[in-house]
N, C-alpha and C positions, 0 to 999 in steps of 0.2 A: 223351701228351696227344692227338696226332693220331688214334690208334686209338680213344680214348674219344670224341672228338668225332664221328667217323664212326659209331661204334656207337650213340651217342645219337641221331644224326640218322636212322639206319636204323630205330631203334625208334620215333622220333617220326613218321616218314613216313606211316604209315597214319592217324594222327590229323590231320595237316596237309593231306593230299590225298585226294581221293576220285574215283570214276568219274563223279560228277556234275559235276565241275569241267570247264569247257570246255577244249579242247585247248591253245589259245594261253595261256589264263590259267594253266593248270597249269605250262606251261614257263616262263612269266614269273615266277610265284611260286617255282618250284623254283630258278631261277637266282638270284633275290633271297635265298632262304633259304641257299643254298650260299655266296653272297657274304658274308652276315652271319656265318655260323658259322666260316668259314675265312678268317682275316684275311690270310693269305699269298697268297690268290688275288688277282691283279691284274685278271683278267677271267674271267668264267664265262658260258657261254651255249651256245646251240644253233644249228647250221646244219642246215637241212632240205632233203632231197633233192628236186630238181625236174629231171627229165630227167637230163642228165649234169652237173648243177651242184648245189652246195650253196648255198642261199640263207640269208642271215642271218635268224635267228629271234630270239626273246626272249633278252636278255642283260643283264648288269650289268658296267659298266666303261666305258672310253673307246669312242668310235665305232669301228666295226670294218669290215672288208672286207664289201661287200654280197653278193658271190658268189665262190665258189671252184670251179674245175672239179675233178671227181672225178679223182684221180690227181695233183693238184698240191698242193704244200705239205703240212703235217702233217695237216690236216683231210682233204684230198682223198686222201692216201695211206691214212689210216685207213679212209676210206670204201671205197676200191678194194680194200684187203686184208681188209676186214671184221674188223679186229683193233685192239686198244688199242695206241697208240704213246706211249711216254714219251721225251721229248727233253730230256736234261739241259742242253744248250746249243744254243739254236735257231740260233745263228750257224753251227754246224757241221752243221746239217741241210741237205742239198742241196735247193735249190728252196724253202727256207722263205719264206713270205709274211709280211712284217713289217707287220701292221696297226698295231701299236704298237711303235715302235722301241726302247722301254724294256724290252719283254718279253725274258726271258732263258731261261726253260724252259717246257715245255708238256706237257700230257697230253691225248690225244684218245681218247674211247671211242665206238666205233660204236654206233648205235641200230639194233638188229636185232629185229624182231618176226616170229616164225615163220620165221626165216632170211632175211627180207627187210629190206634196208637202208632206213631212212626218214630218217636224218640222223646227226649226230654231236654229242656233248657235248664241248665244248672248254674247257679251263681253262689259263690262263696265269699265270705268276708273274714278278715282277721279280728273283727270286733264281735263281741258277744251281742246277741239280740239286735243285729243290724237290719233285720227284715221284718216287715209287718204287713197288714192287710192292704196298705197302699201299694207296696211293692207287688203283692199278689195280684191285685186287680189291674195294675198297669202292665205288668209282664204278661198277664193273660190277654189283655187287649192287644199287646204287641204280637203275641202268638196268633191271635185272630187275623191280624194284618198279614203276618207271614204266611199263614195258610191260604190266603187269597192269591198269593204269588207262586207258591211252590207246586211243582208236580213231583210227587214222590217217586224216585227211581226204583226199579225192581231190586237193585242191589247197589251197595255203596262202593 
């Protein structure tokens, strides 16, 4: 079921989003669309790189941490390492930043365009071990589609 939902979303993506969509609007609607399609997501959104910090961008879910230093928590570690991180149990992740104390698992995908980091896509679940390699590969494919559309602004 999860694979089918991802595949349908990836097929729908070019119909739902375009280069004409303003940057912040695109991220806001993308987080809303992901939140609607994946009911096990407790929080989905973007943190955007600003200097050595990730600044909260468009999201769906409970209020979140406003900024995260690169290298800190799951988001900051993903940004620093420029790789997707799957955390089956956030309590066991050293330095986890608990924006929502009910969150139990997380996946973070770095947003890289032409090798340059511009932010991360962060997804949380209230279930333990909610994310796997399917989520990683499909969300990375989604980020590839996103990168085809976005022009990264100088500042947010």
